[in-house]
N, C-alpha and C positions, 0 to 999 in steps of 0.2 A: 309497344310503339306501334300505332296504328298504321300499318300499310298502305291506307288510303290516303294520306296526311298531303294537304294541299299549302297552297298560300295564303288562304283566310286562318288556317289555324295558327299562322307565326307568335301569335299572343298566347298563346297557349303553351311553345316550348322556343328556345332559342337555338339558334346552332351551337354552342356551348353544350348545353344541356345535351343535346342531339348525340354529338361528340361524345361528351362523357358517360352519357348511357350506354351507345352500342359499342363503346370501348371493351369492356368487359364482354360481349359477347366473340370481337376478336380476337381478345386473349383465350376465350376458352377455343375456339376455335382451333388457332394454332396450335395451343397445349393437346387438344384431341388428337391434333396431327401429328405431335412429336410422342404422345404414347402410344399411338398406333404404328408407327416406324418400330420405336422397340418391342412392344407385343410382336409384331410380324418380325423384328431380327431373331428377338428370341426361340420363337416357334421355327424357324428356319436352322438354328443351332440345335435345338431339340431334336431334330428327326434325324439328323446323321451329324452328331457334332465334329467326328471323329476322319468322316470319310473323305476321302481325296476332293480336292476342289481344283479349278481350273485356274491357271496362272492368267497374268494381265497381257503376258507376252511368252513367247517360246524361253525356256528356263535351260540354264547350260549346268546347273547342279541341282541335284534331288533331296540331296539331303546335308548334313553340316555334323562334323565333329571339329568341339572347340577342346584344343589342348591349353587348360588355364593355368597358368605357372601365378601362383599367388604370392607377394609380396613386393613386385615389381621386380624383374631381370634387370641389370643394369645391361645396358645397349653398349657402351663403349668397353665390355668386357666380352660382348658374343657376336654380335652381327654388322656394328659399327665401326669400321676400323679406325682411329684416328692419331695418324702419326705425332701430328704436331703433340698430343698428351707426352709421349715417349721423348721431343724434343726439350718440352717447356715444364718437366714432371718440377712439381715445386715452387714452381712460378705463379707468382697471383692470377686470377682470370682476368684477361686484357679490358674487360667489358663488365657493362652491370649485372650482377644478380639477381634474378627476382624478387619484385617489392613484398611480394608473401614468398614464404618458405617455410617450410617444414619445422627447420632448425639450423643452427648455422653450421656453415664449414668453411671448411682453410680453402689450401691452395690446389693446386692443378693436380691430379694422382692417377699418374699412369697404370694401364692395366697392366696385371703381373702375366697376363696368357698373351702368346704370341698368335698372330692372325697369319693366313696363307690362302692365294686364291686358290679355288677347287670347280671342277665340272669344266665344259666348253664355256659358259660364260664367264667364269674366272671371279665369282665373285668371292670376295672374302668372306673368313669365317674363321670365329676363333677355335683355337687347339681343345676346347672345352667339348666340341661337338665333333668328333673325329668320324660318328657314324652318319649325323643329320647332314654333314658335310659333303657325304659321297650320294646323298639325293638334292643337290641344290640345284641342279637343273631343273628340276620339279619345281624349286620354292620361287614365289613374289617376294622378296622380302620388302617390305615398307619402312624406311629409317624416319621418315617424316611424321609419324602420330604424334599430335597432341591431345589433351585432353585441359579441365577447366578446373580439377580438383586434386590437391598434392597430400590429402589424409586418405586412407586404405580403406574406408568407411564409404565416402562419398567418391572415389574411384571406381573401388569394386559396383557399386549403384550404376555411375554411368555409363561404365562396360557393358553391364548387363541389360542394365533395364533404358538407358538414353537420358536421365536424370538422375541428380547428384543430391536432390532435396526432399524429392518426392516420390510416393510408394507409387510405382507405376508397372506394367506389367512387365516382364523379363522379355530378351531377344526370343530366346527357344520357344516363350508361350507366342509371340505375335506370330512367329514361324510356322507354328504348329494351329493357329487361328485361320491364318490365310489359305496354308496348304492342306490342311489335315495332315492323315499319315498313311500308308501304304499295307499297314498292318492292322486291322481293327484290333487284335489278340493282342496289342502292346499298346503302351502308351506313346503319344506321338514325340515325348520330351521325355528325356532321360540325363539325370546328373550323378557322376559314378562320384563316391567320396568327396562332396562337396564342403567347404569349409562352414561351419554353425558359427562364426565370427564375421564381423564387418559387413553387415547388411543379412546375413546369415540364410533365412528362408527369402527374403524379399529376392533376392538373386536368381532365384527359379520361383517363384510366386506369377499366377497367372493377375494379380490385383483386381481391377475391376472385370477383365473378361471370365467367361464362363469357369469354372473351379476345374470342368477337362482338360481345359490348357496348360494347368499348371504343373512345374516338373514334378518329376518322380525320383523321389534321394534313393539312391544305392547306397546305404553304408552311411559314413561321414568320416572329417579330417580326423587322422589317428586308429579309424579300423583298418587293418589289415585287410587286405581288398580281395583276399581269398574267404574272408569273412563277412566281405558285404554282399546283403541281396536283400531282393525286395522286399520289404516288410510284409509278414503274416501272409506269403505268398502259397505256403501250405496250409491243411486244414485236416487233418487226422482224424478229428473227431466228428466230423459231420460229414455222412457221405454225401458225393454231389448230387444225385438226384435230390434230395432233400433241402440242401443248399437252395436248389436252383425254385422247389416249392414255396422256400422261406420268403428268396428274392422276389419271386411272383406276388407274394401277398402284401410287401413293402411297397412295391412299385407299383401295386395297386391302388393302396391307399395312397401313396404321394401323387398319384396323376389323380384320383378322387379329388384329393386337395385342391391341386392347380385347377380342375375344371369347375372348381367353387367361386377360388379366391382370385382367380386370374392369373396371366404368365409372373411365374416368380424365377429368374434366372438362377438364382441360389441352390434352389433347390430343385431344378433342371438340371443344373450342372453335379448334384449328386445324384441323380438318378443315373445320367449317363456314367459316373463315376463307379457305381455299384456295379453297372452291367460288365464295364472295363474291367474291374477288378476281379468280377465270377470267372471272366474270358484267360485272363492273363494268369490263372491257378493252371490251365494246361499247356499256356505255350511261354512262358518265362523259366520254369523248372529245366527245360532243356536245353534253352539256351545260356543259362549260366554253369553248367555242367560243360566242363571243356575236356573233360577226358578224353573224347573224341579226336582233338588235336593232335597231330602227328608232330612226333620227337623235332622234327624240323622246325615245324610251326612255333614249336615253344623255346627251340635255340633263337629264333630269329625274333622274337620279342623278349627273348632275357631271362625268360622264368626259369632257365638253370641256374642262375647266379642271385646269390642275396643281393646284392644293391639295387639290380632293378629288375627283381622278382615281383614286387606289390606291384609297381607303376606299370610294368610290363602286362600283367594280367588286367591291370585297369583298358592297357589302352585294345589289347585281344578283347576286350568284350566291349568295347568302343567298336570295334569290325563286324563283331556276331551280331550286335544290334543292329547297327547301320545295314548290313545285308538283309536283315530281314524286316526292313520296312520302315524304321524308327527314324523320324526325321530331323530329330534335332538330338546328338548326345553328347554332353560335357565331361570332360575327363580332369579332375583338380587336382595338380601336384602340392601337396598341403602348405601351409604360412612358413615357408622354410627360403624366400627369396626375397628379407629385406633385410639386407648386409649393411648395416649401420657399420657395423663392425665385422671383423676376423673373415672380409673379402674374399682371400686367395682359398681359405679351408673349405669355407660354408660353400661360396658359388663351386667349388671343384665339386663337392660330394654333391649338391645339387641336381650339375648337368652329367653326371656320372649316374643317377639314379634313370634320368629318362632320356637321356641322348639313345640307347640302341632300342631302349622301347619306340622312340618316335620315328627312327628310321624303318623298324620293323614294321609299323604301323603304315607308311609309306610304301614300303616293298611289299606289302600284303595287299595292300589295296589296288596296287597298280598292276600284282600280278592277275588278279582277280577282275579285271577290266573295272572296278569299282571306282577308280581313282578318278578316272571321266566325268563323274557327274558328281563327285565327293567331294564337299568344299571342306580342306581341313584349315584350320586355323589356330596359331600360335600367339601365345603372348600372356604378360602381365596387365592390371590395372594402370602400369605408370612404368617409367625406367627410373635409371638413378645419374645422380651428378656426376660432374665428370670432374668435382673438384672432393678435395677427402674430408670425412667426418673421421676423427680421431686419427690415429696412425693407417689403419686399415680399413676404413669403411666408406661409404658413398651415403648421400641423401636421396627421399623422394626427388623425384623431377616428372611432372607430367607437361614437361615444355615441348621436350623432343625425344624419341624414344620410338622400338621398334617392334613390331610386330611382322608375323610373315602368314603367307596362305600359300595353300597348293590344289591343284586339282579342280575341280570343279567351274570351269571355264575363265580360270584366272593365267597370264603369261609365266611362263615357268621360266628360271636362268635369268628373270629381271630384277634390279635393283630400282625401288622408287623412290624419288624424294632424299631428300638432303637434312642432315643439321649442319649446323657452321662449325666450324676447324676443330674444337675441343668438345663436341658432340651434347653440347647444352640445351640451345633451344631449335627447334624445326625451322627451316630456312626458305628451303624450297619444295614447291609441289604438297604443300602441307595436307595433310588428311586427320581430321577432328575425327574425334570417335562418332558423331552423327554421319559424316561422310563414309565412315567404315561400315556403319548399319545400310547405310541407304545403297552402299552397295554389293556388300552381303544381302539382301534381300531384292535387286535386282536381279544378280548368279541367280537365285531363284525363279524369277518369273516373275517378281512383285515390285511394284511402282509403288516406292517408299510411300508418295505422296497421297496415295489412295488406297492402301492397307490402313484403314480406320475402323474405329470403333466408338459411337455414342455413348456418353458416360457422362451424367450430369449436368444434359445439356446443350455439352461438347463435343466434336469430333476430336478423338484422340490417335496417335500414331506413335510409332516409334522414334521416329526421329523429329518429336514436337513439330515444332515450324522451322527445324536446319535442314542438313542436308543437303549434299551432291554426290551423287555417282563418281565414282574415279573412273573413268572412264579408259585411260591410258594404261592400266592392268588390266583388262577386259581381254580374251584371247578371240 
């Protein structure tokens, strides 16, 4: 278009034509701006993808250990005591069940386990957890959790990624993206013995975030924890100096490709991952070798007993990785908490396997001065119904259940929120999964509304467009 256009040229071009012709130019400018922002962001990630980053505001926690109980522990048999279940055992639920349920359930089913108040806080804990109950004054028990999905796959994805329907970056990936890690020789996000079902790798994937932020699995469900190692960590066939030369050649070719073709976040993520993998060969084996731990420490975690040995080692490894600067460590107790039947027998076995190791972890962190800035989280993808399934089982229940946190800036000895008199629905101070995520990020010094990543023309975040920080539990 002629830049010297005047009123005398009106017969040559109409206003509609002017807008039509210039609109393409405006769109091109906008597109160039968006691509420029993405290119600049990619460049920033390439320079130091895992270097520690400043928080939005002072953090109370520096790292997270997530103790995940796969299957959905029953809140009314663990940390949410409901005396009316005893009184009304066998009677119909006196209010409507959810419109959508996993499967049909019958009448009210009392807990086969007794509860007792513990600690100075007097929090009710089931007899299933005699060791954890001794740490109750360090726990912030949230009895009003709720989610949106009653199926394992969707509920696991919602808990781990914030979405039960789309592939999104996991919580650990978001945290590592936002904060980096304190040890450049280790991944920022590790998941020990994770499940390969119900979402599988998507539960620790970085999705559209750069690949360097994805979780590194150590073992998998069904693999004894003493056999769970970071894969391919040892290279006995190639000397370290030769490996360095080979890697330098590969990286030089990769960077030449980027220089010619422009920003490529997938390739840049691989470059960073290759370098991290090389450094891990020297750092990781020593951390995974626990022979130097004292007999007292090994007994603390239950490594001297068969029922607690495997999960105890997972918890000990979590402490060892956390104290060496890994930002997010997940420890998964395999898919055992889905008690549709055999409730008394199976949940007793589950609790026996995890109770002493979890208490050992809390005590060990506290004695080392690590609990103060380590946020420990316990829970599953949902809870269970207070109504029966068969003679001795409970169905899935995302409408009201329990998770607890300890350390890392939360109030200890606190029970937050309530379910109804039978433990079916969260009714007071409700905490949605999005609120949980917002609160975890807040404790780490991150504003969940500002921790975003631009992908496909949109700014994404862990909490999407939801989430409120649960300020009542903050110390």
